[in-house]
Backbone as XML, in Angstrom:
<?xml version="1.0"?>
<chain id="A" units="angstrom">
  <residue number="1" name="UNK">
    <atom name="N" x="0.828" y="-1.182" z="0.000"/>
    <atom name="CA" x="0.000" y="0.000" z="0.000"/>
    <atom name="C" x="0.879" y="1.255" z="0.000"/>
  </residue>
  <residue number="2" name="UNK">
    <atom name="N" x="0.509" y="2.236" z="-0.790"/>
    <atom name="CA" x="1.288" y="3.461" z="-0.908"/>
    <atom name="C" x="1.131" y="4.330" z="0.335"/>
  </residue>
  <residue number="3" name="UNK">
    <atom name="N" x="2.274" y="4.815" z="0.813"/>
    <atom name="CA" x="2.275" y="5.680" z="1.990"/>
    <atom name="C" x="2.889" y="7.006" z="1.577"/>
  </residue>
  <residue number="4" name="UNK">
    <atom name="N" x="2.243" y="8.124" z="1.914"/>
    <atom name="CA" x="2.815" y="9.421" z="1.536"/>
    <atom name="C" x="4.135" y="9.690" z="2.277"/>
  </residue>
  <residue number="5" name="UNK">
    <atom name="N" x="5.060" y="10.321" z="1.569"/>
    <atom name="CA" x="6.352" y="10.623" z="2.175"/>
    <atom name="C" x="6.242" y="11.841" z="3.077"/>
  </residue>
  <residue number="6" name="UNK">
    <atom name="N" x="7.200" y="11.946" z="3.991"/>
    <atom name="CA" x="7.221" y="13.104" z="4.869"/>
    <atom name="C" x="7.627" y="14.331" z="4.074"/>
  </residue>
  <residue number="7" name="UNK">
    <atom name="N" x="7.121" y="15.455" z="4.500"/>
    <atom name="CA" x="7.390" y="16.699" z="3.810"/>
    <atom name="C" x="8.775" y="17.235" z="4.170"/>
  </residue>
  <residue number="8" name="UNK">
    <atom name="N" x="9.484" y="17.799" z="3.200"/>
    <atom name="CA" x="10.788" y="18.403" z="3.457"/>
    <atom name="C" x="10.582" y="19.793" z="4.045"/>
  </residue>
  <residue number="9" name="UNK">
    <atom name="N" x="11.342" y="20.125" z="5.055"/>
    <atom name="CA" x="11.185" y="21.423" z="5.710"/>
    <atom name="C" x="11.603" y="22.551" z="4.771"/>
  </residue>
  <residue number="10" name="UNK">
    <atom name="N" x="11.114" y="23.745" z="5.058"/>
    <atom name="CA" x="11.443" y="24.908" z="4.217"/>
    <atom name="C" x="12.923" y="25.232" z="4.274"/>
  </residue>
  <residue number="11" name="UNK">
    <atom name="N" x="13.506" y="25.126" z="5.459"/>
    <atom name="CA" x="14.931" y="25.449" z="5.579"/>
    <atom name="C" x="15.781" y="24.480" z="4.751"/>
  </residue>
  <residue number="12" name="UNK">
    <atom name="N" x="15.420" y="23.207" z="4.773"/>
    <atom name="CA" x="16.159" y="22.219" z="3.979"/>
    <atom name="C" x="16.020" y="22.517" z="2.491"/>
  </residue>
  <residue number="13" name="UNK">
    <atom name="N" x="14.818" y="22.902" z="2.072"/>
    <atom name="CA" x="14.598" y="23.250" z="0.666"/>
    <atom name="C" x="15.414" y="24.462" z="0.264"/>
  </residue>
  <residue number="14" name="UNK">
    <atom name="N" x="15.451" y="25.485" z="1.135"/>
    <atom name="CA" x="16.213" y="26.700" z="0.827"/>
    <atom name="C" x="17.701" y="26.409" z="0.713"/>
  </residue>
  <residue number="15" name="UNK">
    <atom name="N" x="18.203" y="25.551" z="1.601"/>
    <atom name="CA" x="19.621" y="25.185" z="1.548"/>
    <atom name="C" x="19.946" y="24.487" z="0.229"/>
  </residue>
  <residue number="16" name="UNK">
    <atom name="N" x="19.102" y="23.554" z="-0.169"/>
    <atom name="CA" x="19.347" y="22.823" z="-1.424"/>
    <atom name="C" x="19.234" y="23.738" z="-2.634"/>
  </residue>
  <residue number="17" name="UNK">
    <atom name="N" x="18.247" y="24.618" z="-2.645"/>
    <atom name="CA" x="18.081" y="25.534" z="-3.778"/>
    <atom name="C" x="19.260" y="26.490" z="-3.888"/>
  </residue>
  <residue number="18" name="UNK">
    <atom name="N" x="19.728" y="27.001" z="-2.743"/>
    <atom name="CA" x="20.852" y="27.928" z="-2.775"/>
    <atom name="C" x="22.104" y="27.228" z="-3.298"/>
  </residue>
  <residue number="19" name="UNK">
    <atom name="N" x="22.338" y="26.002" z="-2.858"/>
    <atom name="CA" x="23.499" y="25.248" z="-3.333"/>
    <atom name="C" x="23.384" y="24.984" z="-4.832"/>
  </residue>
  <residue number="20" name="UNK">
    <atom name="N" x="22.184" y="24.731" z="-5.315"/>
    <atom name="CA" x="21.966" y="24.446" z="-6.724"/>
    <atom name="C" x="22.149" y="25.690" z="-7.586"/>
  </residue>
  <residue number="21" name="UNK">
    <atom name="N" x="21.777" y="26.863" z="-7.041"/>
    <atom name="CA" x="21.846" y="28.102" z="-7.824"/>
    <atom name="C" x="23.204" y="28.777" z="-7.773"/>
  </residue>
  <residue number="22" name="UNK">
    <atom name="N" x="23.981" y="28.575" z="-6.707"/>
    <atom name="CA" x="25.261" y="29.266" z="-6.600"/>
    <atom name="C" x="26.332" y="28.674" z="-7.499"/>
  </residue>
  <residue number="23" name="UNK">
    <atom name="N" x="26.231" y="27.407" z="-7.864"/>
    <atom name="CA" x="27.235" y="26.795" z="-8.740"/>
    <atom name="C" x="27.370" y="27.515" z="-10.067"/>
  </residue>
  <residue number="24" name="UNK">
    <atom name="N" x="26.288" y="27.664" z="-10.838"/>
    <atom name="CA" x="26.386" y="28.390" z="-12.105"/>
    <atom name="C" x="26.747" y="29.860" z="-11.928"/>
  </residue>
  <residue number="25" name="UNK">
    <atom name="N" x="26.352" y="30.471" z="-10.829"/>
    <atom name="CA" x="26.678" y="31.874" z="-10.595"/>
    <atom name="C" x="28.187" y="32.054" z="-10.433"/>
  </residue>
  <residue number="26" name="UNK">
    <atom name="N" x="28.838" y="31.128" z="-9.741"/>
    <atom name="CA" x="30.287" y="31.206" z="-9.576"/>
    <atom name="C" x="31.012" y="31.004" z="-10.902"/>
  </residue>
  <residue number="27" name="UNK">
    <atom name="N" x="30.546" y="30.068" z="-11.698"/>
    <atom name="CA" x="31.164" y="29.815" z="-13.008"/>
    <atom name="C" x="31.001" y="31.035" z="-13.915"/>
  </residue>
  <residue number="28" name="UNK">
    <atom name="N" x="29.824" y="31.649" z="-13.892"/>
    <atom name="CA" x="29.583" y="32.840" z="-14.711"/>
    <atom name="C" x="30.470" y="33.989" z="-14.258"/>
  </residue>
  <residue number="29" name="UNK">
    <atom name="N" x="30.651" y="34.130" z="-12.961"/>
    <atom name="CA" x="31.498" y="35.196" z="-12.430"/>
    <atom name="C" x="32.946" y="35.021" z="-12.870"/>
  </residue>
  <residue number="30" name="UNK">
    <atom name="N" x="33.452" y="33.793" z="-12.829"/>
    <atom name="CA" x="34.825" y="33.528" z="-13.264"/>
    <atom name="C" x="34.986" y="33.780" z="-14.759"/>
  </residue>
  <residue number="31" name="UNK">
    <atom name="N" x="33.988" y="33.388" z="-15.556"/>
    <atom name="CA" x="34.056" y="33.607" z="-17.003"/>
    <atom name="C" x="34.040" y="35.094" z="-17.318"/>
  </residue>
  <residue number="32" name="UNK">
    <atom name="N" x="33.229" y="35.851" z="-16.609"/>
    <atom name="CA" x="33.162" y="37.300" z="-16.824"/>
    <atom name="C" x="34.479" y="37.959" z="-16.444"/>
  </residue>
  <residue number="33" name="UNK">
    <atom name="N" x="35.083" y="37.511" z="-15.349"/>
    <atom name="CA" x="36.359" y="38.053" z="-14.911"/>
    <atom name="C" x="37.451" y="37.776" z="-15.942"/>
  </residue>
  <residue number="34" name="UNK">
    <atom name="N" x="37.477" y="36.565" z="-16.489"/>
    <atom name="CA" x="38.460" y="36.223" z="-17.515"/>
    <atom name="C" x="38.251" y="37.061" z="-18.766"/>
  </residue>
  <residue number="35" name="UNK">
    <atom name="N" x="37.006" y="37.258" z="-19.161"/>
    <atom name="CA" x="36.718" y="38.075" z="-20.342"/>
    <atom name="C" x="37.168" y="39.512" z="-20.136"/>
  </residue>
  <residue number="36" name="UNK">
    <atom name="N" x="36.960" y="40.040" z="-18.948"/>
    <atom name="CA" x="37.401" y="41.404" z="-18.670"/>
    <atom name="C" x="38.916" y="41.523" z="-18.753"/>
  </residue>
  <residue number="37" name="UNK">
    <atom name="N" x="39.630" y="40.556" z="-18.187"/>
    <atom name="CA" x="41.084" y="40.633" z="-18.206"/>
    <atom name="C" x="41.635" y="40.482" z="-19.619"/>
  </residue>
  <residue number="38" name="UNK">
    <atom name="N" x="40.992" y="39.662" z="-20.446"/>
    <atom name="CA" x="41.436" y="39.500" z="-21.826"/>
    <atom name="C" x="41.189" y="40.777" z="-22.615"/>
  </residue>
  <residue number="39" name="UNK">
    <atom name="N" x="40.039" y="41.385" z="-22.435"/>
    <atom name="CA" x="39.715" y="42.599" z="-23.185"/>
    <atom name="C" x="40.573" y="43.787" z="-22.777"/>
  </residue>
  <residue number="40" name="UNK">
    <atom name="N" x="40.971" y="43.869" z="-21.516"/>
    <atom name="CA" x="41.804" y="44.981" z="-21.072"/>
    <atom name="C" x="43.281" y="44.723" z="-21.323"/>
  </residue>
  <residue number="41" name="UNK">
    <atom name="N" x="43.635" y="43.472" z="-21.657"/>
    <atom name="CA" x="45.025" y="43.152" z="-21.952"/>
    <atom name="C" x="45.848" y="42.854" z="-20.727"/>
  </residue>
  <residue number="42" name="UNK">
    <atom name="N" x="45.236" y="42.624" z="-19.578"/>
    <atom name="CA" x="45.972" y="42.364" z="-18.349"/>
    <atom name="C" x="46.017" y="40.882" z="-17.997"/>
  </residue>
  <residue number="43" name="UNK">
    <atom name="N" x="45.609" y="40.038" z="-18.903"/>
    <atom name="CA" x="45.583" y="38.603" z="-18.618"/>
    <atom name="C" x="46.991" y="38.042" z="-18.640"/>
  </residue>
  <residue number="44" name="UNK">
    <atom name="N" x="47.352" y="37.302" z="-17.579"/>
    <atom name="CA" x="48.678" y="36.689" z="-17.505"/>
    <atom name="C" x="48.611" y="35.178" z="-17.616"/>
  </residue>
  <residue number="45" name="UNK">
    <atom name="N" x="47.413" y="34.630" z="-17.563"/>
    <atom name="CA" x="47.296" y="33.180" z="-17.609"/>
    <atom name="C" x="46.573" y="32.696" z="-18.860"/>
  </residue>
  <residue number="46" name="UNK">
    <atom name="N" x="46.251" y="33.590" z="-19.747"/>
    <atom name="CA" x="45.493" y="33.241" z="-20.944"/>
    <atom name="C" x="46.218" y="33.817" z="-22.137"/>
  </residue>
  <residue number="47" name="UNK">
    <atom name="N" x="46.682" y="32.951" z="-23.043"/>
    <atom name="CA" x="47.450" y="33.393" z="-24.205"/>
    <atom name="C" x="46.594" y="33.314" z="-25.459"/>
  </residue>
  <residue number="48" name="UNK">
    <atom name="N" x="46.688" y="34.321" z="-26.286"/>
    <atom name="CA" x="45.939" y="34.361" z="-27.534"/>
    <atom name="C" x="46.682" y="35.242" z="-28.528"/>
  </residue>
  <residue number="49" name="UNK">
    <atom name="N" x="46.403" y="35.028" z="-29.804"/>
    <atom name="CA" x="47.056" y="35.810" z="-30.854"/>
    <atom name="C" x="46.245" y="37.071" z="-31.113"/>
  </residue>
  <residue number="50" name="UNK">
    <atom name="N" x="46.944" y="38.201" z="-31.222"/>
    <atom name="CA" x="46.256" y="39.459" z="-31.468"/>
    <atom name="C" x="46.251" y="39.837" z="-32.945"/>
  </residue>
  <residue number="51" name="UNK">
    <atom name="N" x="47.249" y="39.363" z="-33.704"/>
    <atom name="CA" x="47.329" y="39.697" z="-35.122"/>
    <atom name="C" x="47.465" y="38.417" z="-35.935"/>
  </residue>
  <residue number="52" name="UNK">
    <atom name="N" x="46.993" y="38.480" z="-37.175"/>
    <atom name="CA" x="47.153" y="37.334" z="-38.067"/>
    <atom name="C" x="48.580" y="37.320" z="-38.594"/>
  </residue>
  <residue number="53" name="UNK">
    <atom name="N" x="49.094" y="36.129" z="-38.775"/>
    <atom name="CA" x="50.439" y="35.998" z="-39.295"/>
    <atom name="C" x="50.407" y="36.046" z="-40.826"/>
  </residue>
  <residue number="54" name="UNK">
    <atom name="N" x="51.315" y="36.817" z="-41.399"/>
    <atom name="CA" x="51.419" y="36.918" z="-42.856"/>
    <atom name="C" x="52.494" y="35.981" z="-43.393"/>
  </residue>
  <residue number="55" name="UNK">
    <atom name="N" x="53.164" y="35.266" z="-42.540"/>
    <atom name="CA" x="54.273" y="34.417" z="-42.994"/>
    <atom name="C" x="53.799" y="33.131" z="-43.672"/>
  </residue>
  <residue number="56" name="UNK">
    <atom name="N" x="52.532" y="32.814" z="-43.593"/>
    <atom name="CA" x="52.026" y="31.590" z="-44.215"/>
    <atom name="C" x="51.669" y="31.861" z="-45.672"/>
  </residue>
  <residue number="57" name="UNK">
    <atom name="N" x="52.611" y="31.557" z="-46.567"/>
    <atom name="CA" x="52.390" y="31.755" z="-47.989"/>
    <atom name="C" x="52.645" y="30.457" z="-48.712"/>
  </residue>
  <residue number="58" name="UNK">
    <atom name="N" x="52.063" y="30.280" z="-49.885"/>
    <atom name="CA" x="52.234" y="29.048" z="-50.679"/>
    <atom name="C" x="53.582" y="28.939" z="-51.278"/>
  </residue>
</chain>
């Protein structure tokens, strides 16, 4: 026979929701910070080419 489950408390729900929502927020914050450092030219851990190379000829 089916028995209804006990209800989860509001505090437990809030804790789980906050943990679920903060993960993507932290990742977005880090991505935004990296984008800012790349655009301002102050990035020391991210290497990229700024100009195309003309040395590649047939």
